[in-house]
N, C-alpha and C positions, 0 to 999 in steps of 0.2 A: 514578334514576341522577343522581349529583351531577356536573353538567357543569363545575363549578368546578375539578375535578381536571385539566382540560386546561391550567389555568394553571401547573401544576407541570411541564408539558412545554414550557418556555420555548424551548429551542433548536429543537425541532421546530415550534413555533408560528411562530417567526420565519422559518424556512426555508419553510414552507408559504405564509406571507405574501409572501415574495420570489418564489416560484413564481407566485403569482396576479398579482403586479405585472408580472413578465416576460411572462406570457401576455397580459395586457390590453394592455401596450405593443406587443407584437409584432402583436396583432390590430388596434390602432388606428393605429399609425404608418403613414403612406403609404410605399410603396416608393420609396426614394430613396437617394442616397449618404449622406445624414445619418442614415438609419435605423440603419445598422451602427454608427456612432460613438455615437449616443445609447443604443442598446440595450446595447452592450458596456460603456459607461461606467457605466450604472445597475446592470447585473448585477454587475460587478466591485466597485463601491462598496458595494452592499448586502451582498454576500457577505463583504467585508472587515469591514463593521460587525458582521455576525453573529459573526465570529470574535472580535472585541473584546468583544462582549456576553457570549458564553459564558465568556470568560476571567475575568469578574467574578462568575460564579455561585459563591457561597460555600458554600452548604449543599446536601447531597444531597436528592433529591426522590423521591417515590413516588406512584403513581397507580393507580387501578382494581384495588385489592386486591393489589398487588404484582406485577402483570403488567408494569408499567413501573417500573423501579428504576434510578436513575442515581446515580453516585458522583463524587467529585472527580477521580479518575483517569480516569473515562470522559469527564468534561467537558474535561480536558486533552487527551485524544486527539481529541475533537471539534474543539477549537481547532486542533490540528495538521492534521487532515484538511481542515478548512475553509480553513486557510492554504494547504495544498497545492492545493486546488481553485482558489483565487484565482490561484496561479501558473499552473495549467493554463489557466484562462480568459484570462489575459494572453498566454500563449504561443500560444494558438489564434488570436489576432487576424489575423496575417498569412495563415495558412492559410484562415481563413474569408473574408477579404477577396479574396484572389487567386483562390480556387476558387469564389467566389460561392455559398457554401453557405447553407442556411437557418439563420440565426443563432438565431432564437427557439427552434426545435425543439432545436437543439444545447444551448443553455443550459438548457432545461427538462429534457432528458434527464440532463445533468450534475447538476443540482440534485436531481432525483428519485432518482438513484443515491446521492447524499450523504444524502438523507433516509432511505433504507433502511439505510445504515450507522449513522446515528444510532439507529435503532430496534434494530439489532443490539447496539450498545454499551449501550443502556439496557434491554435485555430482562431480565425477571425470571422468565421461563418459556420452555420450549422452543417453545411456540406463537408467542410474540412474536418470538423469535429467528429462527424459520423464516420468518415473514412479512417481517421486516426483510431477511433474506438474499435472498428472492425479489424484494423491492422494489428491491434493489440490483442483482440479476443481470439482470432483464429489460430495464431501460433500458440497461444496459451492453452487452447483445447488440445493441441498436439502434445504439449508438455505434460498436461495432466494424464494423457494416455501413453506416456513414454514407456512405462512398464507394460508393454502390450501383451505379455504372457501372464500378467497378473490380473485375476478376475476383478478385484476391487478397483484397479486402475481403469480398466475398460468401462466398468459401471460408472465410476466417477466422471470419466470423460463424456460418456453418453448423457449424463444428467447436466453436466456443464454446457454441452453443445445445445441441448434442448432449451435450457433456461436462457442461454446467451442469444439463441435465435429468437425466442419469444420476446425477450426484453428489447432486442434490437428492433423487432417489428413494432412493438408498442411505442418505442421512442421515435421511430421513423414516421409512424402514424401521427404522433404529436407534432413533429416537425412539419408535416404536410399541413396540419391545421394552422400552425403559426405562419407558414408561407401563404396560405389562403387568406389569412386575416390581414397580413401586413404587406404582402407582395414582394418580400425579400427574404434572403437567408443570411445576409450579413448582420452581425451582431449590432453594429451601430445603427443601421437602418431599422432593424426590428425595434430597438430601444426607443428610437425617435418616433416610431409609429404607435407604440403602446401608450396608454393613458392610465390614470388612476381608477378610471371606470371602464375596465376592459369589456369587450364583447364576450359572449358565451364561447365563441370559436377560439378566442385567445386564452380563455381560462382552461378549456379542455386541452388545448395544445400544450399549455404549461404543465398541467397535471400529468398528461401522458409522457411528456419529456422527462419530468421528475421521476415518474414511476419506472421508466425504462432505465434511467441511470441508477435508481435505487437498487435494482437487481445487481448491478456491477459492484456497488459499494457494500452490499449485504445489509441494507437497512431493513428493519422490520416494517411491513410484513412481506418483504421481498427476499427473505433470507434462507428459505427452506433448502436450497441447493448446497449451502455452504459446508455444513458438517460432513455430508457424504463425499463431496469433492475433496475437501481437505484430508479426509481419512484415506481415500483411495489413491490420491496423487503421491508421487515420490516426495519424500520429506523436503529436499531442497526446493522443489517446485511449490510445495505448500507454503514454505517460507516466503518465496518470491511472490506468490499470489496474495499472501496476507498483508504484505507491507508495501511493495513497490507498486503493484496494480492499484491498491486502495489509495495510496498517496496521490497518484496522478488523477484519479477519478474525483476525489474529494475536492482538491484545489480547483479543478476545472468546473465542477458544479458550483462551488462558491463564487467563482468569477462570473459565471453565466447568470446565476441568480441575481447578483448585484448589478452587473454591467448591462445585462439584457432585460431581465425581468424586474429591475429596480422599481419602475413605476407601478408594478403590481405587487409590491411588498406586502400591502395590507391583505392580500389574498394568499400568498404562499407562506408567510411567516407563521400563521396559526397551524397550517398543515405541517410545517417543519417542527413546531413545538411538540405536536403529538407524536410525530415519527421519532424524534430524538428520545422522548421519554420512554416510548415503547421499545426502541432499539436497545437502550442501556439496560432497562429492567428485564426484558425477555432474555437478552444475552447473558446477563448475570445469573438469573434464576436457572436457566437451562445448563449453564456451565457447572453448577453445583452437582448436578445429577450424573455427570459424565465419569466414566471409568477408563476411557481410551484417551490418551493424551492429545492426539491430533484433533479429535472431536472437541476436546476441552478447549484447545487453542482456537478452534473455529468459533465457538460461542464467545470466547474472550475477544476475538477480533470483531465480532458483531457488536459487542458492547463498546469496544474501542472506537468503532466507526461512529457510534452515537456521540461519544466524547469529542471526536474530531469535528463533527458537524455542529457541535454546540457553539463553536466560534462564529458560525455563519449567521446566527440570529442577532449578533451585535449590530449597532447602528453605525459604527465606524469601520468602513471597509478595510482601511489600512491596518488597524489593530486586529481585525478578524483574520486577515490573510497572514499577518505575522504570527499570531497565536496558532493558527492551523498548521502553517509550515513548520514551526518549531516543534509542534506536537508530532508531526510526521517524522521529523528528524530524530527525535528521541525514541519514537515508537519503532523505527527501523532498527536501531542498535539493540534495543531491549528485546524485541520479538525475535530478531535473528540470533541473538544469544541463546534464547530458549530453544529455537529450532536446531541450532548447532549442537546443543547437548542432546536433543532427541535423536539427531542423526548419528552422533557418536555412540549412543546406547544401542540404537537400532542396527547400525551397520558394522561397528567395530566390536561391540559386545554380543551382537546377535540376540538381543533380549526383546525385540518387538517394541510396541508403543503403548502397552497397557500401563496404567499408573502403578499397578502392583509391582512392576519391574523395578521401581525406584525405591521400594521399601529397603531401608538400611543402606542406601547408597553412600551415606557419609562414612560408614565404617570402612569401606574399601576404596572409595574414590572421593576423598574429602574436597579436593580442589574443584572437581566437577560439580559437586553438590553446592559448594560455596558460590561458584559463578552462577549456577542456576538460581540460587536464592537471591542474589543481587538483581538479576534480570527480572524475577517475579516481583520483588519489592518495588522496582522501578515501574513496572506495569501497573502495580496497585497504587502508586503515588505516594510511597513512604519516603520521607526525607532521610538523608540528604541527597538522595539519588535524583537523576534528571527528571524522572517521571512525575515527581511532586511539582516541580516548577512548570512542566508542560501542562499539567492539569490546572494549576493555578492560573496560568495565562489564558486558557480557554474559558475558564469560569469568569475571569475578569472581562474578556472580550465579549462574552455572551450578554453581560449586563451593561456594557459600556454604551453611554449615550442614549439610554432608553428613557425618553421623556414623554412620549405619547401614551404608551401602555406599559408602565414599569412592572406591574404585578406579574404578568405571565412569564416574561424572561427570568425574573428572580425565582419564580416557582419552578421553572424548568431546571435552573441551576441548583435549586434546593434538592429536587429529585435526583439529580446527578450526584450531588454530595452524599445523599443517603445511600445511593448505589455504590459509591466508592467504598463504604464500609462493607457492603455485601461482597464486593470483588475482593477485598482484603481477606475475607473468610475463605473463599474457594482457592485463592492463590496460596494461602497458608496450608491448605490441605496437602499440596505437593511438598511444601517445606516439612510438614509433619511426617509425611511418608519417608523423606530422606533422612531426617534427624531423630525422630522419636519412635516410629513404628519398629518393632523388633522383627527381624527376619532371620530365620535359621540359616538360610542359604542366600545371602545377598549376592549381587553381581560381583564377580571376581575383579581383581585389579586388572585393568586393560589399558593399552596404549591408545591414545586418542587419535594419533596421526598428526603430521605437521600441518596439514590443511585445516583441520578442525581446531587445532591450537591457535593457528593464525587468526581464524575468524573469531574465536572466543576472545582472543587478546584485543582485537580491534573493537569488538562490541563492548567489552568490559571497560576499556579506556573511554569509549564514547559515553557510556552510562554515567561514569564519574565526572568526566571532563565537561560535558554539556550542562551538568548541574552546578558547577562551580565557576565556570568561565562565561562571563556575560558577553564576550565578544561574538559568540555564535548567534545569540539572540539579536544583538545589535546589527550584525551583518544582515540578518533577515529583515529587521525593522527598517534599515536603510533602503533595502531593495523594495519594500512595500510602500515606501514614501512616508513613513512615520516621522 
């Protein structure tokens, strides 16, 4: 065995090195007030350096006979996910400090989950993909249950574990069918063995595989766990689960559908059309009925998953991957901005996560209300914020190059456009609560904390900058080969 192949896995190598450093520091540092500051500073700094290091990876790499294969678009997504992780780590500081949590374990679980997502994005076979998925899912279950003395957290973790176990079993069942039909687990070999007239075994394997990954992305009808898990998990973990985990799974699914199941596109595209329309519509309609903000954001994330997958139905893989990745980039900063505000209100003001707590927020905390409004407008797709451009690009990618059956892709995009109006209504409900609803006793003026201010500043700059600077989109487009 040629161990020098590990040198091709530069992002994973650096991340494992950071994990070892965090573990040693957590073990050696004496318990004191300075331990939190030192450990958090080192973890955030090293993770940020990792994101910069991956951004300068120029050439794709391959290792171990093709079981590990990375590309430029995968490296771009790794940069985005790592940057999102940095925001989560910064946002978590106030929660970790006030609740006196175990910082070392929290950081190691976050980084372990990120390592699993790296392996998913760089997988060249179904075996590596499944191992990466489980490496991401198991630590995530521990993060959901991190508030072990909180009843809701334990319940959320139990539901997440049960659903993750079931979805993994369904996916593994589908992979076994694919192996039985093609005799290989490597993506290239499976793609070469498939034809436009697949056998029943291949169709069943593809459907089971898609269903298993649909649970991870929260696509309808595989979304039932999402609201309870989001509500019960600690707020920083909910933010991490909603953006970073979703981004890795959606790009991986897009790559596998095109690269592996491309010959079967006539079979999986109609299924994807129906799932996208249901996901966007159900997510939007259920969000209207919510009064708890984290459950509200859960159904919002379900709807956003449908918009992300909208790019996959396009006939141009490069345009689809570009639009999908840019959407995830914008979604990370917009959604994390909302969760930063939720974390500030919950942990600094002690007001909980009910929507009623935001009534009259503008009267006492106008800056926080303004930042929340910008983030919600971006999620709704209102110009001139970045969310409008990300939605435009996925709409264009969805209908790009549709020559054989142009009606249905346009119809799916039309349904998504109609749902954009619906989403604007329920996002404005929060804006209405902050600016218009009268409250005799609104939240008092409170300090947000340096960590929350830093995460809010990063996210707000991203929401504005990604909408007016085309260089970010061009960077992604170049990586996708457009």
